[in-house]
Every structure is written in structure tokens, then in C-alpha cells.
mmCIF file of the N, C-alpha and C atoms, coordinates in Angstrom:
data_MODEL
# 
_entry.id   MODEL 
# 
loop_
_atom_site.group_PDB 
_atom_site.id 
_atom_site.type_symbol 
_atom_site.label_atom_id 
_atom_site.label_alt_id 
_atom_site.label_comp_id 
_atom_site.label_asym_id 
_atom_site.label_entity_id 
_atom_site.label_seq_id 
_atom_site.pdbx_PDB_ins_code 
_atom_site.Cartn_x 
_atom_site.Cartn_y 
_atom_site.Cartn_z 
_atom_site.occupancy 
_atom_site.B_iso_or_equiv 
_atom_site.pdbx_formal_charge 
_atom_site.auth_seq_id 
_atom_site.auth_comp_id 
_atom_site.auth_asym_id 
_atom_site.auth_atom_id 
_atom_site.pdbx_PDB_model_num 
ATOM 1   N N  . MET A 1 1  ? 22.165 25.638 -3.825 1.00 0.00 ? 1  MET A N  1 
ATOM 2   C CA . MET A 1 1  ? 23.581 25.415 -3.978 1.00 0.00 ? 1  MET A CA 1 
ATOM 3   C C  . MET A 1 1  ? 23.986 25.564 -5.438 1.00 0.00 ? 1  MET A C  1 
ATOM 4   N N  . SER A 1 2  ? 25.182 25.996 -5.611 1.00 0.00 ? 2  SER A N  1 
ATOM 5   C CA . SER A 1 2  ? 25.735 26.129 -6.952 1.00 0.00 ? 2  SER A CA 1 
ATOM 6   C C  . SER A 1 2  ? 26.020 24.749 -7.521 1.00 0.00 ? 2  SER A C  1 
ATOM 7   N N  . THR A 1 3  ? 25.949 24.621 -8.828 1.00 0.00 ? 3  THR A N  1 
ATOM 8   C CA . THR A 1 3  ? 26.293 23.335 -9.451 1.00 0.00 ? 3  THR A CA 1 
ATOM 9   C C  . THR A 1 3  ? 27.770 23.276 -9.795 1.00 0.00 ? 3  THR A C  1 
ATOM 10  N N  . GLU A 1 4  ? 28.499 24.389 -9.603 1.00 0.00 ? 4  GLU A N  1 
ATOM 11  C CA . GLU A 1 4  ? 29.928 24.411 -9.887 1.00 0.00 ? 4  GLU A CA 1 
ATOM 12  C C  . GLU A 1 4  ? 30.678 23.715 -8.752 1.00 0.00 ? 4  GLU A C  1 
ATOM 13  N N  . LEU A 1 5  ? 31.551 22.774 -9.102 1.00 0.00 ? 5  LEU A N  1 
ATOM 14  C CA . LEU A 1 5  ? 32.296 22.024 -8.102 1.00 0.00 ? 5  LEU A CA 1 
ATOM 15  C C  . LEU A 1 5  ? 33.747 22.482 -8.065 1.00 0.00 ? 5  LEU A C  1 
ATOM 16  N N  . ALA A 1 6  ? 34.316 22.539 -6.887 1.00 0.00 ? 6  ALA A N  1 
ATOM 17  C CA . ALA A 1 6  ? 35.730 22.850 -6.714 1.00 0.00 ? 6  ALA A CA 1 
ATOM 18  C C  . ALA A 1 6  ? 36.375 21.631 -6.064 1.00 0.00 ? 6  ALA A C  1 
ATOM 19  N N  . TRP A 1 7  ? 37.295 20.988 -6.759 1.00 0.00 ? 7  TRP A N  1 
ATOM 20  C CA . TRP A 1 7  ? 37.918 19.757 -6.275 1.00 0.00 ? 7  TRP A CA 1 
ATOM 21  C C  . TRP A 1 7  ? 39.173 20.072 -5.486 1.00 0.00 ? 7  TRP A C  1 
ATOM 22  N N  . PHE A 1 8  ? 39.343 19.396 -4.363 1.00 0.00 ? 8  PHE A N  1 
ATOM 23  C CA . PHE A 1 8  ? 40.518 19.563 -3.533 1.00 0.00 ? 8  PHE A CA 1 
ATOM 24  C C  . PHE A 1 8  ? 41.107 18.194 -3.210 1.00 0.00 ? 8  PHE A C  1 
ATOM 25  N N  . LYS A 1 9  ? 42.419 18.042 -3.444 1.00 0.00 ? 9  LYS A N  1 
ATOM 26  C CA . LYS A 1 9  ? 43.095 16.791 -3.161 1.00 0.00 ? 9  LYS A CA 1 
ATOM 27  C C  . LYS A 1 9  ? 43.399 16.718 -1.665 1.00 0.00 ? 9  LYS A C  1 
ATOM 28  N N  . SER A 1 10 ? 43.232 15.548 -1.097 1.00 0.00 ? 10 SER A N  1 
ATOM 29  C CA . SER A 1 10 ? 43.504 15.342 0.315  1.00 0.00 ? 10 SER A CA 1 
ATOM 30  C C  . SER A 1 10 ? 44.960 15.658 0.634  1.00 0.00 ? 10 SER A C  1 
ATOM 31  N N  . SER A 1 11 ? 45.192 16.312 1.773  1.00 0.00 ? 11 SER A N  1 
ATOM 32  C CA . SER A 1 11 ? 46.560 16.603 2.199  1.00 0.00 ? 11 SER A CA 1 
ATOM 33  C C  . SER A 1 11 ? 47.295 15.322 2.605  1.00 0.00 ? 11 SER A C  1 
ATOM 34  N N  . TYR A 1 12 ? 46.566 14.217 2.744  1.00 0.00 ? 12 TYR A N  1 
ATOM 35  C CA . TYR A 1 12 ? 47.177 12.943 3.083  1.00 0.00 ? 12 TYR A CA 1 
ATOM 36  C C  . TYR A 1 12 ? 47.629 12.174 1.839  1.00 0.00 ? 12 TYR A C  1 
ATOM 37  N N  . SER A 1 13 ? 47.325 12.684 0.658  1.00 0.00 ? 13 SER A N  1 
ATOM 38  C CA . SER A 1 13 ? 47.717 12.035 -0.580 1.00 0.00 ? 13 SER A CA 1 
ATOM 39  C C  . SER A 1 13 ? 49.110 12.503 -0.965 1.00 0.00 ? 13 SER A C  1 
ATOM 40  N N  . SER A 1 14 ? 49.920 11.574 -1.438 1.00 0.00 ? 14 SER A N  1 
ATOM 41  C CA . SER A 1 14 ? 51.274 11.938 -1.853 1.00 0.00 ? 14 SER A CA 1 
ATOM 42  C C  . SER A 1 14 ? 51.321 12.128 -3.364 1.00 0.00 ? 14 SER A C  1 
ATOM 43  N N  . ASN A 1 15 ? 52.445 12.584 -3.858 1.00 0.00 ? 15 ASN A N  1 
ATOM 44  C CA . ASN A 1 15 ? 52.645 12.745 -5.296 1.00 0.00 ? 15 ASN A CA 1 
ATOM 45  C C  . ASN A 1 15 ? 53.218 11.474 -5.912 1.00 0.00 ? 15 ASN A C  1 
ATOM 46  N N  . GLU A 1 16 ? 53.294 10.402 -5.144 1.00 0.00 ? 16 GLU A N  1 
ATOM 47  C CA . GLU A 1 16 ? 53.856 9.137  -5.590 1.00 0.00 ? 16 GLU A CA 1 
ATOM 48  C C  . GLU A 1 16 ? 52.847 8.285  -6.349 1.00 0.00 ? 16 GLU A C  1 
ATOM 49  N N  . GLY A 1 17 ? 51.640 8.771  -6.520 1.00 0.00 ? 17 GLY A N  1 
ATOM 50  C CA . GLY A 1 17 ? 50.600 7.964  -7.154 1.00 0.00 ? 17 GLY A CA 1 
ATOM 51  C C  . GLY A 1 17 ? 49.840 7.192  -6.094 1.00 0.00 ? 17 GLY A C  1 
ATOM 52  N N  . GLY A 1 18 ? 49.110 6.214  -6.500 1.00 0.00 ? 18 GLY A N  1 
ATOM 53  C CA . GLY A 1 18 ? 48.353 5.420  -5.542 1.00 0.00 ? 18 GLY A CA 1 
ATOM 54  C C  . GLY A 1 18 ? 47.032 6.072  -5.197 1.00 0.00 ? 18 GLY A C  1 
ATOM 55  N N  . ALA A 1 19 ? 46.469 5.624  -4.104 1.00 0.00 ? 19 ALA A N  1 
ATOM 56  C CA . ALA A 1 19 ? 45.126 6.064  -3.709 1.00 0.00 ? 19 ALA A CA 1 
ATOM 57  C C  . ALA A 1 19 ? 45.140 7.510  -3.232 1.00 0.00 ? 19 ALA A C  1 
ATOM 58  N N  . CYS A 1 20 ? 44.293 8.304  -3.820 1.00 0.00 ? 20 CYS A N  1 
ATOM 59  C CA . CYS A 1 20 ? 44.106 9.697  -3.421 1.00 0.00 ? 20 CYS A CA 1 
ATOM 60  C C  . CYS A 1 20 ? 42.630 9.914  -3.108 1.00 0.00 ? 20 CYS A C  1 
ATOM 61  N N  . VAL A 1 21 ? 42.379 10.849 -2.256 1.00 0.00 ? 21 VAL A N  1 
ATOM 62  C CA . VAL A 1 21 ? 41.004 11.201 -1.933 1.00 0.00 ? 21 VAL A CA 1 
ATOM 63  C C  . VAL A 1 21 ? 40.799 12.649 -2.339 1.00 0.00 ? 21 VAL A C  1 
ATOM 64  N N  . GLU A 1 22 ? 39.749 12.897 -3.103 1.00 0.00 ? 22 GLU A N  1 
ATOM 65  C CA . GLU A 1 22 ? 39.397 14.258 -3.475 1.00 0.00 ? 22 GLU A CA 1 
ATOM 66  C C  . GLU A 1 22 ? 37.937 14.474 -3.106 1.00 0.00 ? 22 GLU A C  1 
ATOM 67  N N  . ILE A 1 23 ? 37.616 15.696 -2.762 1.00 0.00 ? 23 ILE A N  1 
ATOM 68  C CA . ILE A 1 23 ? 36.245 16.027 -2.415 1.00 0.00 ? 23 ILE A CA 1 
ATOM 69  C C  . ILE A 1 23 ? 35.865 17.313 -3.152 1.00 0.00 ? 23 ILE A C  1 
ATOM 70  N N  . ALA A 1 24 ? 34.627 17.387 -3.582 1.00 0.00 ? 24 ALA A N  1 
ATOM 71  C CA . ALA A 1 24 ? 34.158 18.566 -4.308 1.00 0.00 ? 24 ALA A CA 1 
ATOM 72  C C  . ALA A 1 24 ? 33.271 19.409 -3.402 1.00 0.00 ? 24 ALA A C  1 
ATOM 73  N N  . TRP A 1 25 ? 33.624 20.669 -3.229 1.00 0.00 ? 25 TRP A N  1 
ATOM 74  C CA . TRP A 1 25 ? 32.850 21.608 -2.427 1.00 0.00 ? 25 TRP A CA 1 
ATOM 75  C C  . TRP A 1 25 ? 32.061 22.514 -3.357 1.00 0.00 ? 25 TRP A C  1 
ATOM 76  N N  . ARG A 1 26 ? 30.794 22.772 -2.999 1.00 0.00 ? 26 ARG A N  1 
ATOM 77  C CA . ARG A 1 26 ? 29.932 23.700 -3.748 1.00 0.00 ? 26 ARG A CA 1 
ATOM 78  C C  . ARG A 1 26 ? 29.610 24.874 -2.849 1.00 0.00 ? 26 ARG A C  1 
ATOM 79  N N  . LYS A 1 27 ? 29.719 26.078 -3.385 1.00 0.00 ? 27 LYS A N  1 
ATOM 80  C CA . LYS A 1 27 ? 29.373 27.275 -2.619 1.00 0.00 ? 27 LYS A CA 1 
ATOM 81  C C  . LYS A 1 27 ? 27.876 27.537 -2.745 1.00 0.00 ? 27 LYS A C  1 
ATOM 82  N N  . SER A 1 28 ? 27.261 27.915 -1.657 1.00 0.00 ? 28 SER A N  1 
ATOM 83  C CA . SER A 1 28 ? 25.834 28.198 -1.649 1.00 0.00 ? 28 SER A CA 1 
ATOM 84  C C  . SER A 1 28 ? 25.499 29.318 -2.622 1.00 0.00 ? 28 SER A C  1 
ATOM 85  N N  . THR A 1 29 ? 24.437 29.145 -3.387 1.00 0.00 ? 29 THR A N  1 
ATOM 86  C CA . THR A 1 29 ? 23.993 30.197 -4.297 1.00 0.00 ? 29 THR A CA 1 
ATOM 87  C C  . THR A 1 29 ? 23.381 31.360 -3.527 1.00 0.00 ? 29 THR A C  1 
ATOM 88  N N  . HIS A 1 30 ? 23.070 31.160 -2.257 1.00 0.00 ? 30 HIS A N  1 
ATOM 89  C CA . HIS A 1 30 ? 22.525 32.222 -1.419 1.00 0.00 ? 30 HIS A CA 1 
ATOM 90  C C  . HIS A 1 30 ? 23.624 33.043 -0.761 1.00 0.00 ? 30 HIS A C  1 
ATOM 91  N N  . SER A 1 31 ? 24.884 32.662 -0.982 1.00 0.00 ? 31 SER A N  1 
ATOM 92  C CA . SER A 1 31 ? 25.995 33.425 -0.427 1.00 0.00 ? 31 SER A CA 1 
ATOM 93  C C  . SER A 1 31 ? 26.228 34.656 -1.289 1.00 0.00 ? 31 SER A C  1 
ATOM 94  N N  . GLY A 1 32 ? 26.363 35.780 -0.653 1.00 0.00 ? 32 GLY A N  1 
ATOM 95  C CA . GLY A 1 32 ? 26.601 37.017 -1.388 1.00 0.00 ? 32 GLY A CA 1 
ATOM 96  C C  . GLY A 1 32 ? 28.054 37.151 -1.811 1.00 0.00 ? 32 GLY A C  1 
ATOM 97  N N  . ASN A 1 33 ? 28.307 38.061 -2.697 1.00 0.00 ? 33 ASN A N  1 
ATOM 98  C CA . ASN A 1 33 ? 29.664 38.328 -3.148 1.00 0.00 ? 33 ASN A CA 1 
ATOM 99  C C  . ASN A 1 33 ? 30.316 39.442 -2.344 1.00 0.00 ? 33 ASN A C  1 
ATOM 100 N N  . GLU A 1 34 ? 29.647 39.937 -1.315 1.00 0.00 ? 34 GLU A N  1 
ATOM 101 C CA . GLU A 1 34 ? 30.163 41.038 -0.523 1.00 0.00 ? 34 GLU A CA 1 
ATOM 102 C C  . GLU A 1 34 ? 30.976 40.552 0.671  1.00 0.00 ? 34 GLU A C  1 
ATOM 103 N N  . GLY A 1 35 ? 31.297 39.277 0.739  1.00 0.00 ? 35 GLY A N  1 
ATOM 104 C CA . GLY A 1 35 ? 32.088 38.755 1.840  1.00 0.00 ? 35 GLY A CA 1 
ATOM 105 C C  . GLY A 1 35 ? 31.289 38.458 3.087  1.00 0.00 ? 35 GLY A C  1 
ATOM 106 N N  . GLY A 1 36 ? 30.000 38.269 2.951  1.00 0.00 ? 36 GLY A N  1 
ATOM 107 C CA . GLY A 1 36 ? 29.139 37.976 4.085  1.00 0.00 ? 36 GLY A CA 1 
ATOM 108 C C  . GLY A 1 36 ? 29.235 36.523 4.509  1.00 0.00 ? 36 GLY A C  1 
ATOM 109 N N  . ALA A 1 37 ? 28.213 36.048 5.175  1.00 0.00 ? 37 ALA A N  1 
ATOM 110 C CA . ALA A 1 37 ? 28.165 34.668 5.664  1.00 0.00 ? 37 ALA A CA 1 
ATOM 111 C C  . ALA A 1 37 ? 28.005 33.712 4.483  1.00 0.00 ? 37 ALA A C  1 
ATOM 112 N N  . CYS A 1 38 ? 29.005 32.914 4.231  1.00 0.00 ? 38 CYS A N  1 
ATOM 113 C CA . CYS A 1 38 ? 28.983 31.982 3.100  1.00 0.00 ? 38 CYS A CA 1 
ATOM 114 C C  . CYS A 1 38 ? 29.323 30.583 3.592  1.00 0.00 ? 38 CYS A C  1 
ATOM 115 N N  . ILE A 1 39 ? 28.645 29.607 3.011  1.00 0.00 ? 39 ILE A N  1 
ATOM 116 C CA . ILE A 1 39 ? 28.984 28.227 3.322  1.00 0.00 ? 39 ILE A CA 1 
ATOM 117 C C  . ILE A 1 39 ? 29.272 27.469 2.041  1.00 0.00 ? 39 ILE A C  1 
ATOM 118 N N  . GLU A 1 40 ? 30.010 26.377 2.190  1.00 0.00 ? 40 GLU A N  1 
ATOM 119 C CA . GLU A 1 40 ? 30.245 25.439 1.107  1.00 0.00 ? 40 GLU A CA 1 
ATOM 120 C C  . GLU A 1 40 ? 29.826 24.057 1.597  1.00 0.00 ? 40 GLU A C  1 
ATOM 121 N N  . VAL A 1 41 ? 29.334 23.247 0.681  1.00 0.00 ? 41 VAL A N  1 
ATOM 122 C CA . VAL A 1 41 ? 28.846 21.911 1.017  1.00 0.00 ? 41 VAL A CA 1 
ATOM 123 C C  . VAL A 1 41 ? 29.518 20.893 0.107  1.00 0.00 ? 41 VAL A C  1 
ATOM 124 N N  . ALA A 1 42 ? 29.884 19.755 0.683  1.00 0.00 ? 42 ALA A N  1 
ATOM 125 C CA . ALA A 1 42 ? 30.419 18.632 -0.082 1.00 0.00 ? 42 ALA A CA 1 
ATOM 126 C C  . ALA A 1 42 ? 29.627 17.396 0.318  1.00 0.00 ? 42 ALA A C  1 
ATOM 127 N N  . GLU A 1 43 ? 29.226 16.606 -0.670 1.00 0.00 ? 43 GLU A N  1 
ATOM 128 C CA . GLU A 1 43 ? 28.431 15.411 -0.396 1.00 0.00 ? 43 GLU A CA 1 
ATOM 129 C C  . GLU A 1 43 ? 29.215 14.154 -0.767 1.00 0.00 ? 43 GLU A C  1 
ATOM 130 N N  . THR A 1 44 ? 29.145 13.173 0.117  1.00 0.00 ? 44 THR A N  1 
ATOM 131 C CA . THR A 1 44 ? 29.674 11.845 -0.171 1.00 0.00 ? 44 THR A CA 1 
ATOM 132 C C  . THR A 1 44 ? 28.496 10.876 -0.078 1.00 0.00 ? 44 THR A C  1 
ATOM 133 N N  . THR A 1 45 ? 28.758 9.610  -0.271 1.00 0.00 ? 45 THR A N  1 
ATOM 134 C CA . THR A 1 45 ? 27.666 8.638  -0.184 1.00 0.00 ? 45 THR A CA 1 
ATOM 135 C C  . THR A 1 45 ? 27.180 8.449  1.246  1.00 0.00 ? 45 THR A C  1 
ATOM 136 N N  . THR A 1 46 ? 28.006 8.805  2.227  1.00 0.00 ? 46 THR A N  1 
ATOM 137 C CA . THR A 1 46 ? 27.634 8.563  3.619  1.00 0.00 ? 46 THR A CA 1 
ATOM 138 C C  . THR A 1 46 ? 27.509 9.817  4.468  1.00 0.00 ? 46 THR A C  1 
ATOM 139 N N  . ALA A 1 47 ? 27.886 10.987 3.930  1.00 0.00 ? 47 ALA A N  1 
ATOM 140 C CA . ALA A 1 47 ? 27.873 12.200 4.752  1.00 0.00 ? 47 ALA A CA 1 
ATOM 141 C C  . ALA A 1 47 ? 27.746 13.448 3.889  1.00 0.00 ? 47 ALA A C  1 
ATOM 142 N N  . VAL A 1 48 ? 27.276 14.509 4.521  1.00 0.00 ? 48 VAL A N  1 
ATOM 143 C CA . VAL A 1 48 ? 27.251 15.839 3.918  1.00 0.00 ? 48 VAL A CA 1 
ATOM 144 C C  . VAL A 1 48 ? 28.107 16.722 4.812  1.00 0.00 ? 48 VAL A C  1 
ATOM 145 N N  . LEU A 1 49 ? 29.112 17.364 4.229  1.00 0.00 ? 49 LEU A N  1 
ATOM 146 C CA . LEU A 1 49 ? 30.042 18.207 4.972  1.00 0.00 ? 49 LEU A CA 1 
ATOM 147 C C  . LEU A 1 49 ? 29.711 19.666 4.697  1.00 0.00 ? 49 LEU A C  1 
ATOM 148 N N  . VAL A 1 50 ? 29.790 20.507 5.724  1.00 0.00 ? 50 VAL A N  1 
ATOM 149 C CA . VAL A 1 50 ? 29.495 21.927 5.604  1.00 0.00 ? 50 VAL A CA 1 
ATOM 150 C C  . VAL A 1 50 ? 30.641 22.696 6.249  1.00 0.00 ? 50 VAL A C  1 
ATOM 151 N N  . ARG A 1 51 ? 31.129 23.749 5.541  1.00 0.00 ? 51 ARG A N  1 
ATOM 152 C CA . ARG A 1 51 ? 32.215 24.561 6.098  1.00 0.00 ? 51 ARG A CA 1 
ATOM 153 C C  . ARG A 1 51 ? 32.018 26.027 5.750  1.00 0.00 ? 51 ARG A C  1 
ATOM 154 N N  . ASP A 1 52 ? 32.736 26.879 6.442  1.00 0.00 ? 52 ASP A N  1 
ATOM 155 C CA . ASP A 1 52 ? 32.757 28.318 6.185  1.00 0.00 ? 52 ASP A CA 1 
ATOM 156 C C  . ASP A 1 52 ? 33.645 28.547 4.968  1.00 0.00 ? 52 ASP A C  1 
ATOM 157 N N  . SER A 1 53 ? 33.119 29.175 3.937  1.00 0.00 ? 53 SER A N  1 
ATOM 158 C CA . SER A 1 53 ? 33.884 29.361 2.710  1.00 0.00 ? 53 SER A CA 1 
ATOM 159 C C  . SER A 1 53 ? 35.067 30.308 2.889  1.00 0.00 ? 53 SER A C  1 
ATOM 160 N N  . LYS A 1 54 ? 35.062 31.102 3.945  1.00 0.00 ? 54 LYS A N  1 
ATOM 161 C CA . LYS A 1 54 ? 36.178 32.010 4.194  1.00 0.00 ? 54 LYS A CA 1 
ATOM 162 C C  . LYS A 1 54 ? 37.281 31.353 5.026  1.00 0.00 ? 54 LYS A C  1 
ATOM 163 N N  . ASP A 1 55 ? 37.036 30.160 5.547  1.00 0.00 ? 55 ASP A N  1 
ATOM 164 C CA . ASP A 1 55 ? 38.008 29.444 6.378  1.00 0.00 ? 55 ASP A CA 1 
ATOM 165 C C  . ASP A 1 55 ? 38.068 27.998 5.905  1.00 0.00 ? 55 ASP A C  1 
ATOM 166 N N  . LYS A 1 56 ? 38.580 27.796 4.696  1.00 0.00 ? 56 LYS A N  1 
ATOM 167 C CA . LYS A 1 56 ? 38.559 26.475 4.058  1.00 0.00 ? 56 LYS A CA 1 
ATOM 168 C C  . LYS A 1 56 ? 39.330 25.412 4.838  1.00 0.00 ? 56 LYS A C  1 
ATOM 169 N N  . SER A 1 57 ? 40.351 25.799 5.582  1.00 0.00 ? 57 SER A N  1 
ATOM 170 C CA . SER A 1 57 ? 41.110 24.804 6.341  1.00 0.00 ? 57 SER A CA 1 
ATOM 171 C C  . SER A 1 57 ? 40.600 24.670 7.773  1.00 0.00 ? 57 SER A C  1 
ATOM 172 N N  . GLY A 1 58 ? 39.566 25.425 8.104  1.00 0.00 ? 58 GLY A N  1 
ATOM 173 C CA . GLY A 1 58 ? 39.006 25.372 9.454  1.00 0.00 ? 58 GLY A CA 1 
ATOM 174 C C  . GLY A 1 58 ? 38.099 24.179 9.654  1.00 0.00 ? 58 GLY A C  1 
ATOM 175 N N  . PRO A 1 59 ? 37.394 24.153 10.757 1.00 0.00 ? 59 PRO A N  1 
ATOM 176 C CA . PRO A 1 59 ? 36.517 23.016 11.063 1.00 0.00 ? 59 PRO A CA 1 
ATOM 177 C C  . PRO A 1 59 ? 35.322 22.949 10.123 1.00 0.00 ? 59 PRO A C  1 
ATOM 178 N N  . HIS A 1 60 ? 34.717 21.781 10.071 1.00 0.00 ? 60 HIS A N  1 
ATOM 179 C CA . HIS A 1 60 ? 33.500 21.605 9.279  1.00 0.00 ? 60 HIS A CA 1 
ATOM 180 C C  . HIS A 1 60 ? 32.507 20.771 10.076 1.00 0.00 ? 60 HIS A C  1 
ATOM 181 N N  . LEU A 1 61 ? 31.259 20.849 9.679  1.00 0.00 ? 61 LEU A N  1 
ATOM 182 C CA . LEU A 1 61 ? 30.198 20.047 10.281 1.00 0.00 ? 61 LEU A CA 1 
ATOM 183 C C  . LEU A 1 61 ? 29.938 18.850 9.381  1.00 0.00 ? 61 LEU A C  1 
ATOM 184 N N  . THR A 1 62 ? 29.588 17.726 9.975  1.00 0.00 ? 62 THR A N  1 
ATOM 185 C CA . THR A 1 62 ? 29.266 16.520 9.221  1.00 0.00 ? 62 THR A CA 1 
ATOM 186 C C  . THR A 1 62 ? 27.854 16.089 9.574  1.00 0.00 ? 62 THR A C  1 
ATOM 187 N N  . PHE A 1 63 ? 27.036 15.881 8.536  1.00 0.00 ? 63 PHE A N  1 
ATOM 188 C CA . PHE A 1 63 ? 25.654 15.465 8.715  1.00 0.00 ? 63 PHE A CA 1 
ATOM 189 C C  . PHE A 1 63 ? 25.400 14.139 8.017  1.00 0.00 ? 63 PHE A C  1 
ATOM 190 N N  . ASP A 1 64 ? 24.545 13.337 8.588  1.00 0.00 ? 64 ASP A N  1 
ATOM 191 C CA . ASP A 1 64 ? 24.001 12.171 7.919  1.00 0.00 ? 64 ASP A CA 1 
ATOM 192 C C  . ASP A 1 64 ? 23.131 12.710 6.774  1.00 0.00 ? 64 ASP A C  1 
ATOM 193 N N  . PRO A 1 65 ? 23.134 12.084 5.580  1.00 0.00 ? 65 PRO A N  1 
ATOM 194 C CA . PRO A 1 65 ? 22.323 12.600 4.469  1.00 0.00 ? 65 PRO A CA 1 
ATOM 195 C C  . PRO A 1 65 ? 20.840 12.791 4.816  1.00 0.00 ? 65 PRO A C  1 
ATOM 196 N N  . THR A 1 66 ? 20.280 11.905 5.628  1.00 0.00 ? 66 THR A N  1 
ATOM 197 C CA . THR A 1 66 ? 18.872 12.033 6.013  1.00 0.00 ? 66 THR A CA 1 
ATOM 198 C C  . THR A 1 66 ? 18.667 13.269 6.892  1.00 0.00 ? 66 THR A C  1 
ATOM 199 N N  . ALA A 1 67 ? 19.574 13.507 7.824  1.00 0.00 ? 67 ALA A N  1 
ATOM 200 C CA . ALA A 1 67 ? 19.486 14.683 8.689  1.00 0.00 ? 67 ALA A CA 1 
ATOM 201 C C  . ALA A 1 67 ? 19.663 15.961 7.866  1.00 0.00 ? 67 ALA A C  1 
ATOM 202 N N  . TRP A 1 68 ? 20.559 15.941 6.891  1.00 0.00 ? 68 TRP A N  1 
ATOM 203 C CA . TRP A 1 68 ? 20.773 17.116 6.048  1.00 0.00 ? 68 TRP A CA 1 
ATOM 204 C C  . TRP A 1 68 ? 19.515 17.427 5.239  1.00 0.00 ? 68 TRP A C  1 
ATOM 205 N N  . GLN A 1 69 ? 18.885 16.412 4.698  1.00 0.00 ? 69 GLN A N  1 
ATOM 206 C CA . GLN A 1 69 ? 17.669 16.620 3.926  1.00 0.00 ? 69 GLN A CA 1 
ATOM 207 C C  . GLN A 1 69 ? 16.556 17.174 4.812  1.00 0.00 ? 69 GLN A C  1 
ATOM 208 N N  . ALA A 1 70 ? 16.461 16.682 6.038  1.00 0.00 ? 70 ALA A N  1 
ATOM 209 C CA . ALA A 1 70 ? 15.460 17.202 6.977  1.00 0.00 ? 70 ALA A CA 1 
ATOM 210 C C  . ALA A 1 70 ? 15.735 18.676 7.279  1.00 0.00 ? 70 ALA A C  1 
ATOM 211 N N  . PHE A 1 71 ? 17.007 19.039 7.441  1.00 0.00 ? 71 PHE A N  1 
ATOM 212 C CA . PHE A 1 71 ? 17.359 20.442 7.667  1.00 0.00 ? 71 PHE A CA 1 
ATOM 213 C C  . PHE A 1 71 ? 16.970 21.304 6.472  1.00 0.00 ? 71 PHE A C  1 
ATOM 214 N N  . LEU A 1 72 ? 17.278 20.850 5.257  1.00 0.00 ? 72 LEU A N  1 
ATOM 215 C CA . LEU A 1 72 ? 16.938 21.620 4.059  1.00 0.00 ? 72 LEU A CA 1 
ATOM 216 C C  . LEU A 1 72 ? 15.433 21.812 3.923  1.00 0.00 ? 72 LEU A C  1 
ATOM 217 N N  . THR A 1 73 ? 14.677 20.756 4.220  1.00 0.00 ? 73 THR A N  1 
ATOM 218 C CA . THR A 1 73 ? 13.227 20.852 4.173  1.00 0.00 ? 73 THR A CA 1 
ATOM 219 C C  . THR A 1 73 ? 12.727 21.885 5.178  1.00 0.00 ? 73 THR A C  1 
ATOM 220 N N  . TYR A 1 74 ? 13.240 21.821 6.401  1.00 0.00 ? 74 TYR A N  1 
ATOM 221 C CA . TYR A 1 74 ? 12.851 22.772 7.430  1.00 0.00 ? 74 TYR A CA 1 
ATOM 222 C C  . TYR A 1 74 ? 13.240 24.198 7.026  1.00 0.00 ? 74 TYR A C  1 
ATOM 223 N N  . ALA A 1 75 ? 14.475 24.386 6.549  1.00 0.00 ? 75 ALA A N  1 
ATOM 224 C CA . ALA A 1 75 ? 14.950 25.718 6.190  1.00 0.00 ? 75 ALA A CA 1 
ATOM 225 C C  . ALA A 1 75 ? 14.125 26.318 5.046  1.00 0.00 ? 75 ALA A C  1 
ATOM 226 N N  . ALA A 1 76 ? 13.667 25.491 4.135  1.00 0.00 ? 76 ALA A N  1 
ATOM 227 C CA . ALA A 1 76 ? 12.886 25.979 3.005  1.00 0.00 ? 76 ALA A CA 1 
ATOM 228 C C  . ALA A 1 76 ? 11.483 26.438 3.427  1.00 0.00 ? 76 ALA A C  1 
ATOM 229 N N  . THR A 1 77 ? 10.991 25.911 4.533  1.00 0.00 ? 77 THR A N  1 
ATOM 230 C CA . THR A 1 77 ? 9.620  26.229 4.943  1.00 0.00 ? 77 THR A CA 1 
ATOM 231 C C  . THR A 1 77 ? 9.553  27.090 6.193  1.00 0.00 ? 77 THR A C  1 
ATOM 232 N N  . ALA A 1 78 ? 10.671 27.310 6.865  1.00 0.00 ? 78 ALA A N  1 
ATOM 233 C CA . ALA A 1 78 ? 10.673 28.082 8.114  1.00 0.00 ? 78 ALA A CA 1 
ATOM 234 C C  . ALA A 1 78 ? 10.454 29.563 7.839  1.00 0.00 ? 78 ALA A C  1 
ATOM 235 N N  . GLU A 1 79 ? 9.727  30.195 8.745  1.00 0.00 ? 79 GLU A N  1 
ATOM 236 C CA . GLU A 1 79 ? 9.516  31.637 8.651  1.00 0.00 ? 79 GLU A CA 1 
ATOM 237 C C  . GLU A 1 79 ? 10.673 32.340 9.333  1.00 0.00 ? 79 GLU A C  1 
ATOM 238 N N  . VAL A 1 80 ? 11.151 33.377 8.689  1.00 0.00 ? 80 VAL A N  1 
ATOM 239 C CA . VAL A 1 80 ? 12.297 34.127 9.242  1.00 0.00 ? 80 VAL A CA 1 
ATOM 240 C C  . VAL A 1 80 ? 11.808 35.301 10.037 1.00 0.00 ? 80 VAL A C  1 
# 
């Protein structure tokens, strides 16, 4: 994953001040620049979110941090 973060303010936050929620998405370093299959990941203390970088407002997957780490371990060692 890239270490560059892109911050997005929650659409539920108003411009009146007060509590806002922002999340930082990182684009996978394995994503090509040719418009191929790209994902972005955002981590919180309780979840890891994954979305299609070409459809930022579309659906996303939510993983428990332990499950995400197990997936990364498997993906790093799996034969293609």
C-alpha cells in the first residue's frame, strides 16, 4: 500500500463546525496507472475498509483488522 493518504470529509458533516468524521484512503502500490483493477484501503481502530478506486462513492468491504491481516498473510504467500 502507498503511504500517501487522501482525506475525505464525511458527507454527514456540516459546515457549521462541531463533530466531523474524516477517513484516509490509501491506494494500493500494486495498482497500475493504466486504469486497471485498483483498490484503496482505509484503516480505523476497529475496521479495515476496501473500495474500488474508480468508484469512490460506490460500495466498500469492511474487514475486522485480524481478518484483514490474515488475508494479507495469505495473499503474500499464495501461488498465482
